[in-house]
C-alpha angles and dihedrals in degrees: 000000000000123000119263105225125188122213116200102239105187095106139334134052098322094141093063091052090050091050093050093047091050090050087055091053102261127132111235133210124185111231117215105141134029094261089062089069092065113112097003119144093203143352135225120205104198133208121270132110113327097208091052090046091050091052091048092049091050093045093052096041091240100135101089095034089054091049091048091048091055093042088056088064099256113150116252126190119197123190124193104317086018088065089053091049091054095051130104094263096052122030093348092221097129128043093239136103115215128204111220119228087002094161092046140263129323092284089060093059113130146168125234138177109237138190106221122193109253096016111110128200129036121355118286113254103227124197112205117195116175082329128191126219131205108262095179135010138179125249093260093056113099116212108221098179142357138196116212089347094307117119111242101165122044139165131199111181107298092353118098123181133175136179097224143061114255090170091063095048093049090243110150100175097089091050087048089052089050091050087052089056088051092050091049093048091048091049091049091051092047093047 
């Protein structure tokens, strides 16, 4: 049976995440209200604009349901603004503090080939658009990759967060890693 993965669909490039997840064999549900979280095996919080996402989460009453979902051990994957949403100052799900637009404004967007811990094969082509970086992180947060000494890919248990957009670069390996977290979490619950 394939994993049922939610993609927060309040704002941002949720459709591209859904497409990539479907191509990897997952079932996808767009999440707009708390009831949409029911029965999900994992959740993606996409990039977009973090202030707009925050307002949408507040409007739909999703804040506490999202925190409870993560506390229950369900895997969550945040990309770009999704990393910001997971941080201490926003949803408080991960023990990280993100700096918004850390690499600069839209005109400073860039692509880079990265080596990411746990991703085999050629470097990951990363697309950074008004990207954040992790300014602070707790001891149980593993840094998987950095750019110029700034963490841009981190993992804390079943929580994975990155500063860039793998869905825009056609890079499936981070979504595959996330689906692996879902499979491990499902096996642990079943066992």
